[in-house]
C-alpha positions in Angstrom: 22.6 16.4 7.6 22.6 13.7 5.0 24.4 14.1 1.8 23.9 12.3 -2.0 26.6 10.1 -0.7 24.6 8.4 2.6 21.3 8.1 0.1 23.2 6.0 -2.0 25.1 4.0 0.5 21.7 3.6 2.6 19.6 1.9 -0.9 23.1 0.7 -2.5 23.2 2.3 -5.4 25.1 5.1 -7.3 25.4 8.6 -5.8 24.0 10.0 -9.9 21.1 7.8 -10.2 20.1 9.2 -6.1 21.0 12.3 -7.5 18.6 11.7 -10.7 15.9 10.5 -8.9 15.6 13.8 -6.8 16.2 15.8 -9.8 13.6 14.1 -11.2 15.5 13.8 -14.6 13.8 12.0 -17.1 16.6 11.3 -19.6 17.1 7.7 -18.0 14.8 5.7 -16.5 15.0 3.9 -13.4 13.1 1.2 -11.6 10.3 2.2 -9.8 11.2 0.0 -6.8 14.5 1.5 -7.2 13.1 5.0 -7.2 10.3 4.4 -4.1 13.9 2.9 -2.0 15.0 6.7 -2.8 12.3 8.3 -2.0 12.1 6.7 1.6 15.6 7.1 2.6 15.5 10.9 1.7 12.3 11.2 3.8 13.6 8.5 6.5 17.7 10.5 6.6 16.3 13.7 6.5 17.7 14.8 3.2 17.7 18.2 2.3 18.3 19.0 -1.5 20.6 22.6 -1.7 23.0 24.5 -0.1 20.4 27.8 0.4 18.1 25.2 1.7 20.5 23.6 3.9 21.2 26.8 5.6 17.6 27.7 6.0 17.2 25.1 7.9 21.1 25.6 9.7 19.5 29.0 10.5 16.5 27.6 12.1 18.5 25.7 14.4 20.3 28.6 15.1 17.6 31.0 16.3 18.0 33.6 13.1 14.5 34.3 12.1 15.0 33.8 8.3 11.1 35.2 7.6 9.6 35.0 3.6 5.9 34.7 5.6 4.7 32.8 3.8 1.7 29.8 4.3 1.4 26.9 2.3 -2.9 26.1 2.0 -3.4 22.7 0.4 -6.9 22.5 -1.0 -8.8 22.4 -4.3 -8.5 25.8 -5.7 -12.2 25.6 -7.2 -13.8 24.6 -3.2 -12.4 28.3 -1.9 -14.2 29.8 -5.9 -17.5 27.2 -5.7 -18.3 26.1 -2.5 -20.5 28.4 -0.2 -19.0 26.8 2.3 -15.0 26.7 1.9 -15.3 29.9 0.8 -15.7 31.6 3.4 -13.4 29.5 5.7 -11.2 30.5 2.9 -11.8 34.2 3.4 -11.3 33.8 6.6 -7.9 32.5 6.0 -7.0 34.9 3.7 -8.9 38.0 5.7 -6.4 36.9 8.7 -3.1 36.5 7.1 -3.2 39.4 5.4 -3.4 41.9 8.3 -1.1 40.3 9.6 1.3 40.8 6.3 1.7 37.0 5.8 0.5 35.5 1.9 -1.2 32.9 1.2 0.2 30.3 -1.0 -2.0 27.4 -3.0 -0.2 24.1 -3.2 -2.5 21.3 -4.9 -2.6 17.9 -3.5 -0.5 16.2 -6.4 2.1 18.6 -5.5 2.4 16.8 -2.5 2.4 13.4 -4.1 5.3 14.2 -6.7 8.5 13.5 -4.5 10.6 15.6 -5.9 7.3 19.2 -6.0 7.6 18.0 -1.8 11.2 18.1 -1.6 11.0 21.8 -3.7 8.7 22.6 -1.5 9.5 22.4 2.1 13.4 22.9 1.0 13.2 25.6 -1.4 9.9 27.4 -1.5 10.2 29.4 2.0 6.9 28.1 2.8 6.7 28.9 6.7 3.9 26.6 8.0 1.3 24.8 6.2 -3.5 24.8 6.7 -4.4 21.5 5.2 -8.0 21.3 3.9 -7.7 18.2 1.6 -6.6 15.2 2.7 -2.7 13.8 2.3 -1.3 10.3 3.0 -0.3 10.2 6.6 3.9 9.1 5.5 3.8 13.0 3.2 2.5 14.7 6.8 4.8 12.9 8.4 7.5 14.5 6.4 6.1 18.1 6.6 5.8 18.0 10.2 9.8 16.8 10.8 10.0 20.6 9.0 7.1 22.5 9.5 4.0 23.3 11.6 0.7 22.1 10.1 -2.3 22.8 10.9 -5.4 20.7 9.6 -9.2 21.8 8.7 -12.2 19.8 8.7 -12.4 16.5 9.4 -9.6 14.7 7.7 -7.4 15.7 10.6 -9.2 15.3 13.8 -7.5 12.0 14.4 -3.7 13.3 13.8 -1.3 14.3 15.7 -1.6 18.1 14.6 -3.0 21.6 15.3 -6.9 21.0 14.4 -9.2 23.9 14.0 -12.6 22.3 13.6 -16.8 22.1 14.9 -18.4 18.9 16.7 -19.6 17.7 13.8 -21.6 14.5 15.8 -23.0 16.9 18.7 -24.6 19.1 15.9 -25.8 16.3 13.9 -27.5 14.9 17.4 -28.7 18.6 17.6 -30.6 18.4 14.5 -32.1 14.9 15.4 -33.2 16.0 18.5 -34.8 19.0 17.1 -36.7 16.9 14.8 -38.0 14.1 18.0 -38.8 17.2 19.9 -41.3 18.5 16.8 -43.0 14.7 16.5 -41.1 13.3 13.7 -40.4 9.3 14.3 -39.8 8.5 10.9 -36.4 10.0 9.9 -33.9 9.5 7.5 -30.3 10.9 6.5 -29.1 12.3 3.7 -25.0 12.9 3.3 -21.2 11.8 2.3 -18.8 8.8 3.7 -15.6 9.1 4.2 -12.7 7.2 2.2 -11.2 7.3 -0.8 -14.8 7.8 -2.4 -16.9 8.9 0.6 -18.7 5.5 0.0 -18.6 4.8 3.7 -21.0 6.8 5.7 -20.3 4.7 9.6 -16.9 6.2 10.1 -18.1 9.4 9.4 -19.3 11.8 12.1 -22.8 13.8 11.2 -23.6 9.9 9.9 -22.8 8.7 13.6 -24.2 11.8 15.5 -27.3 11.2 13.9 -27.1 7.4 14.0 -26.8 7.9 17.6 -29.5 10.5 18.3 -32.0 7.9 16.6 -31.0 4.8 19.0 -30.9 6.7 22.2 -34.6 7.4 20.9 -35.3 4.4 20.0 -36.3 4.7 17.0 -34.7 2.9 13.5 -32.4 3.7 10.8 -34.0 2.7 8.0 -30.9 2.0 5.3 -34.2 2.3 2.2 -34.2 5.8 3.8 -30.1 6.6 3.9 -29.1 8.3 1.0 -25.1 8.3 0.1 -24.4 10.8 -2.0 -20.8 10.8 -1.5 -21.0 14.3 -1.2 -22.2 14.9 -5.2 -25.3 17.0 -5.6 -27.0 15.6 -8.6 -27.1 12.3 -6.3 -28.5 13.7 -3.4 -31.1 15.3 -5.7 -31.7 11.5 -7.3 -31.6 9.7 -4.7 -33.9 11.7 -2.9 -36.4 11.4 -6.5 -35.5 8.0 -6.4 -36.6 7.2 -3.0 -40.2 9.0 -3.2 -41.0 7.3 -6.4 -39.9 3.5 -5.3 -42.1 3.8 -1.9 -44.5 6.7 -2.3 -46.5 6.0 0.9 -43.8 5.3 3.0 -42.1 7.5 3.2 -39.7 9.4 6.3 -41.2 12.3 7.8 -38.0 13.9 8.2 -34.3 14.4 6.3 -31.6 14.9 8.3 -28.8 16.5 5.4 -25.5 16.4 6.6 -24.7 19.8 4.8 -27.0 23.0 3.2 -26.0 21.8 -0.4 -27.5 18.1 0.0 -30.7 19.8 1.7 -31.2 22.4 -0.7 -31.1 19.6 -3.5 -32.8 16.6 -1.8 -36.1 19.0 -1.4 -35.8 19.8 -5.1 -36.4 16.5 -5.8 -39.9 16.6 -2.9 -41.3 19.7 -4.6 -40.8 17.9 -7.9 -42.8 15.5 -6.6 -46.1 17.2 -5.7 -45.2 16.9 -2.0 -45.4 20.0 0.5 -42.2 20.7 3.0 -42.5 20.6 5.5 -46.2 18.9 5.8 -44.7 15.7 4.1 -41.5 15.5 4.9 -39.8 18.1 6.9 -35.2 19.3 6.3 -32.5 20.0 8.3 -29.3 20.7 6.7 -26.0 21.4 8.3 -24.0 24.8 7.5 -26.2 28.0 7.4 -24.4 28.4 4.2 -26.5 31.8 2.1 -28.5 29.7 0.1 -30.1 28.2 2.4 -31.8 31.3 3.5 -33.1 31.4 0.3 -34.4 28.0 -0.9 -37.8 27.2 -1.0 -38.7 26.9 1.2 -35.7 28.3 3.1 -34.1 25.7 5.0 -33.5 25.4 9.1 -29.9 24.3 9.4 -27.1 24.7 12.4 -25.3 27.7 11.8 -21.5 26.6 11.6 -19.5 29.8 12.0 -17.5 29.0 8.8 -15.1 32.5 8.3 -14.6 31.8 12.0 -12.6 28.3 11.0 -10.3 30.1 9.0 -9.6 32.4 10.9 -8.4 30.1 14.1 -6.8 28.6 11.5 -4.9 31.3 10.6 -3.8 32.9 13.9 -2.9 29.0 14.9 -0.4 28.7 12.2 0.6 32.5 12.7 1.2 31.2 16.9 3.3 28.0 15.6 5.4 29.5 13.0 6.0 32.1 15.8 6.6 29.9 18.2 4.1 30.6 20.7 2.4 27.4 20.5 4.4 24.4 20.1 2.5 21.7 21.1 -0.6 20.8 19.8 -4.0 22.2 19.7 -7.2 20.9 19.0 -10.0 23.9 18.9 -13.8 23.5 18.3 -16.2 26.0 17.4 -19.7 26.7 18.7 -23.0 25.8 16.5 -26.4 26.8 16.6 -30.3 25.7 15.2 -31.2 28.0 13.2 -35.3 27.7 12.8 -36.2 28.4 8.9 -39.5 26.6 7.1 -38.2 23.6 6.0 -40.0 22.2 9.5 -42.8 22.6 11.9 -42.8 25.9 13.7 
């Protein structure tokens, strides 16, 4: 097991310099390039910061069970409180862990991107596993996975070699668009966000890909002027739909597929405020089936996603991995279904 001396020799600096960096000592500056080299060496050599943490790792290797029953949840807390989609997922995680006598510990993503905090979280906090929703850098994920099991939720982790609980976003979008096509719609627009640091890239987002694939399979054109990239900001959905109506009042789509219910409800507001009728002028379908979708004006046709069950399954999966009932990464896609309401022609 690596020591401070090993890190110092690897980087070519003094032991005291390594110690200052690892302890995040603010009293003396260390060159940023040297600091990065030290942290890279810490992660590469598997340095563990204190004797108690080293003992924990040693005991784990010797199959001695030292249990804390703590699971880390890496997501913006406001999602769990204010976002109706993520709040149901959070409830599923929280309830399932509590029923199994585990404690859910909220961790801010910033804590993982701070090297000192990351080392302490992994080796000193007693956390036995992580459930991830917010995206984190691949190098950080790789470091966590050296020591702890990880379960990913949502689309950020579908391409990672970890256990993932999700639904087939591309197929769900196809279902929505195909329902429009079955109703006779041929001019269909899109409202939603992309991927990337600023959610600007639509082409890599699975719901947009499903929309595009379904349109092209039916020989329908995906028109850029009917594509509203909201970057997952609700106001941008309203503003984008309002702009579309005002700039092209005589050539509008007859239907809009929205990549979330929140995007759909905001866009529908713009349609109503412009004295148009839903679904006679423009029909709407969303994805998620959040609680407020059945109370929108008119009630929103949507793809129901089993949100609570996503959280429940994520919690069960991390428990199985922590308790070593499951050793290999697993991928579970939960089912979804179309819920027909008045925002589409019946």
